[in-house]
C-alpha positions, 0 to 999 in steps of 0.5 A: 798131162803133155798128150792132153795138153797136145790135142787140146792145142789142135784146135787152136793156139791158145794161153796157158789159163785158156788150156788150163780153164778147157781141162778142169771143164771137160774134168768136172769136179776131178778137175779143181784139184788141178794145180794152177802152176801145173799147165805153165810147168807142161807149155814149157816142158813142151815148149822145150821138146819143140812140140809146141811154139810161143808167142807174145798176144799183145794184150790189154791195158790191165793184163800185159802181153800173153803167151800163146802156144800151137803145135809145131809139126813135130806135136802135130804128129805127137797127137795123132800118135797119142790118138791112136795108142792103146795103151790100156790099163792106164793109171788114171783113165782122165788121160783117155777122157781127156783123149775122147774130148780133145779128140772131138773139140779138135775133129781128130778122130771119132771119139766113138772108134776111139772107144772101140779101138778100146774095147778091142785091146781089153779084150784082147787082154782079156783072153790072155789073162783068161788063158794064162788063169786057165794054163796055172795049175790047182792050187797057184797062187798066181790064179789069184792076181790073174782073177785080179786082172780079168777084175778090172779090165771087165771093169775097165770094160764096163766104163768104155759101155758107158763113154761109148753110150755117151760119146753116141748120144752127142754124136746123134744130137750133133745130127740132129742141130 
């Protein structure tokens, strides 16, 4: 969640409420379960870590002054590192989805290229696991676990193919506009 918030701030400084709305919109129905206070806790942690700064913005008469958060240079470096990270599998695919959304929104990276990097990593891991399964002795209990890993990686590769199709379509529509 922290990296996704940082990446969304890369587009522009923002209020916590606006960040939460963007995250919820990006996650669709999965964002509905987001705890309203979670974004503010995350922002406080990021500020304490020196990754964001907070300034008071003049509010409307009916609203008190609001805090506007912006990235620090350290926050910008962390976003850049997060975008190039190819760790997989993640326990929650929503984080990778948010990486694609944030990268596209702030024009930090091409989502299709991020998908391609993830695919290369998954294919590398798939080869490793398949080789490990072949190296196991007949009747080994570990083969069942390795088969589960292979199936998970294959499912993740199918999902990445769907991501690539969707983001390629977005790119094509942007070029046509």
